[in-house]
C-alpha positions in Angstrom: -13.6 35.5 -54.2 -17.1 36.7 -53.5 -20.2 34.6 -53.9 -23.0 35.9 -56.0 -24.9 37.1 -52.8 -21.8 38.9 -51.6 -21.2 40.4 -55.0 -24.8 41.8 -54.9 -24.6 43.1 -51.3 -21.1 44.5 -51.4 -20.6 45.7 -55.0 -23.9 45.9 -57.0 -26.5 47.1 -54.4 -24.4 50.1 -53.3 -23.8 51.1 -57.0 -27.4 50.8 -57.9 -28.4 52.9 -54.9 -25.7 55.5 -55.7 -27.2 55.8 -59.1 -30.6 56.8 -57.6 -32.4 53.4 -57.7 -34.1 52.0 -54.6 -33.3 48.2 -54.2 -36.6 46.5 -53.1 -37.7 42.8 -52.9 -40.2 41.6 -55.4 -42.7 40.8 -52.6 -42.6 44.3 -51.2 -42.8 45.9 -54.7 -45.7 43.6 -55.6 -47.5 44.6 -52.4 -47.5 48.2 -53.6 -44.3 49.6 -52.0 -43.1 51.5 -55.1 -41.2 54.6 -56.0 -40.3 56.3 -59.3 -37.0 54.4 -59.6 -37.1 50.8 -58.2 -34.5 48.0 -58.7 -36.8 45.0 -58.0 -34.9 42.0 -56.8 -35.6 38.5 -58.1 -38.4 39.7 -60.4 -40.0 36.7 -62.1 -40.0 36.2 -65.9 -41.3 33.3 -67.9 -37.7 31.9 -68.0 -36.6 32.5 -64.4 -36.1 35.4 -62.0 -34.0 38.4 -63.0 -31.6 39.5 -60.3 -32.8 43.2 -60.6 -35.4 44.6 -62.9 -35.2 48.3 -63.0 -38.5 50.2 -63.1 -38.7 53.8 -64.0 -42.0 55.5 -63.3 -43.7 52.1 -63.1 -42.4 50.8 -66.4 -39.6 48.1 -66.8 -36.6 49.5 -68.5 -33.6 47.2 -67.7 -32.6 43.8 -66.4 -29.4 43.7 -64.4 -27.8 40.4 -63.7 -25.4 39.8 -60.9 -22.7 37.1 -60.9 -19.5 36.2 -59.1 -16.6 38.3 -60.4 -15.0 35.3 -62.1 -18.1 34.7 -64.3 -17.6 36.0 -67.9 -19.8 39.0 -68.8 -20.6 37.2 -72.1 -22.3 34.4 -70.2 -24.4 36.9 -68.2 -25.6 39.0 -71.1 -27.2 35.9 -72.7 -29.1 35.2 -69.5 -30.2 38.9 -69.3 -31.4 38.8 -72.9 -33.4 35.7 -72.3 -35.1 37.4 -69.4 -35.7 40.5 -71.5 -37.7 38.4 -74.0 -39.8 36.6 -71.4 -41.0 39.5 -69.2 -44.8 39.1 -69.4 -45.9 42.4 -67.9 -44.0 44.9 -70.1 -45.8 47.3 -72.4 -42.7 47.5 -74.6 -41.6 45.7 -77.7 -38.0 46.1 -79.0 -37.9 43.3 -81.6 -38.2 40.2 -79.5 -37.2 42.0 -76.3 -39.7 43.5 -73.8 -37.3 45.9 -72.1 -34.8 48.2 -73.8 -31.6 47.5 -71.8 -29.8 44.4 -70.3 -26.7 44.5 -68.1 
């Protein structure tokens, strides 16, 4: 089985890129290296870093969590929801969530 890092590198990163997002480290993105569709890796929230925070035209729209294939999706969605509620720099409010989508 794959580790989480291998899952990201071999399965998730290629899919995110194929869907038109640019995968970029948080440090590079924070330094101003931004495009219209960025998947920012290890983006901090007040409850821990999200694996990928998708930014569209400079606004956060989704959290994507990556796990080893044997981890249940139900476990991961709870983590993504928690991050969606604790993203400090979002202009959005969707109930208690600060971004509209979690994966």
